[in-house]
C-alpha positions in Angstrom: -1.1 -27.5 23.3 -2.1 -23.7 24.4 -6.0 -23.0 24.1 -8.0 -20.4 22.5 -7.5 -17.1 24.6 -10.3 -15.7 26.6 -9.9 -12.1 26.0 -6.8 -10.5 24.8 -6.4 -7.3 22.9 -6.6 -7.5 19.1 -3.0 -6.5 17.5 -1.9 -3.0 16.9 -0.3 -3.5 13.7 -0.7 -5.1 10.8 2.4 -6.8 11.4 0.3 -7.8 14.3 -2.6 -9.5 13.1 -1.1 -11.6 10.5 1.0 -13.2 13.0 -1.9 -14.1 15.4 -3.9 -14.4 12.8 -1.3 -17.4 11.7 -1.0 -18.4 15.4 -4.5 -19.1 15.2 -4.8 -20.9 11.8 -2.2 -23.2 13.4 -4.3 -23.9 16.0 -7.0 -24.7 14.4 -5.5 -26.5 11.5 -6.9 -30.3 12.0 -7.7 -29.8 16.1 -10.7 -31.8 17.1 -10.5 -29.8 20.5 -11.6 -26.6 17.8 -14.0 -28.6 16.6 -17.3 -26.5 15.5 -15.6 -23.1 16.4 -17.7 -20.3 14.8 -15.2 -19.7 12.5 -12.7 -22.1 10.8 -9.4 -22.4 10.4 -10.0 -22.2 6.5 -12.3 -19.5 7.3 -9.3 -17.4 9.0 -7.0 -18.8 6.2 -9.8 -17.2 3.3 -9.9 -13.9 5.5 -5.7 -13.5 6.2 -5.5 -14.2 1.9 -8.3 -11.6 1.1 -6.5 -8.6 3.9 -3.1 -9.5 2.4 -4.3 -9.4 -1.2 -6.1 -6.1 -0.8 -3.2 -5.0 1.1 -0.7 -5.5 -0.9 -3.0 -3.4 -4.0 -3.1 -0.2 -2.0 0.8 -0.8 -1.7 1.1 -1.0 -5.3 -0.8 2.0 -5.8 1.1 3.8 -3.7 4.0 3.1 -5.7 2.1 3.8 -9.9 1.3 7.5 -7.6 5.2 7.8 -6.4 5.7 6.9 -10.5 3.0 9.5 -11.5 4.5 12.7 -8.5 8.2 11.9 -10.2 6.6 12.6 -14.0 4.6 15.3 -13.0 7.4 17.1 -10.9 10.0 15.6 -13.9 7.5 17.7 -16.8 7.2 21.0 -14.4 11.0 21.5 -14.5 11.4 21.2 -18.2 8.8 23.0 -18.4 10.4 25.5 -15.9 13.6 25.3 -17.5 12.3 25.9 -20.7 10.5 29.0 -19.5 13.7 30.1 -18.0 15.4 29.5 -20.7 13.6 31.4 -23.1 13.5 34.6 -20.5 17.4 34.1 -20.3 17.8 34.2 -24.2 15.6 37.7 -23.9 17.2 39.3 -21.6 15.6 39.1 -18.7 12.2 40.7 -19.9 8.7 39.2 -20.4 8.3 35.9 -22.4 6.0 36.3 -25.8 4.5 33.0 -25.7 7.3 29.9 -27.3 6.3 28.9 -30.3 6.2 25.5 -30.9 7.1 24.2 -34.8 
């Protein structure tokens, strides 16, 4: 059975952090050798799950933001297209306001 590391650098990426947390949870789970540590396997598991849930929320927000930005771009393009068609129909001269019916 491997021992807990004395001193080692923290993981540099989220993927490394999750892998290391899972390794430590497996090492600590039901292992009397590590009973009484300041942070139990259950506590680590709760914190890891909380971190993953928060990270997933950020990813979902990122997707929503990308979709909203695409919708804004599409609406702008449609408006610009209508403006250009109106300008072309007016012989390229200054365009009068579009009257929507």
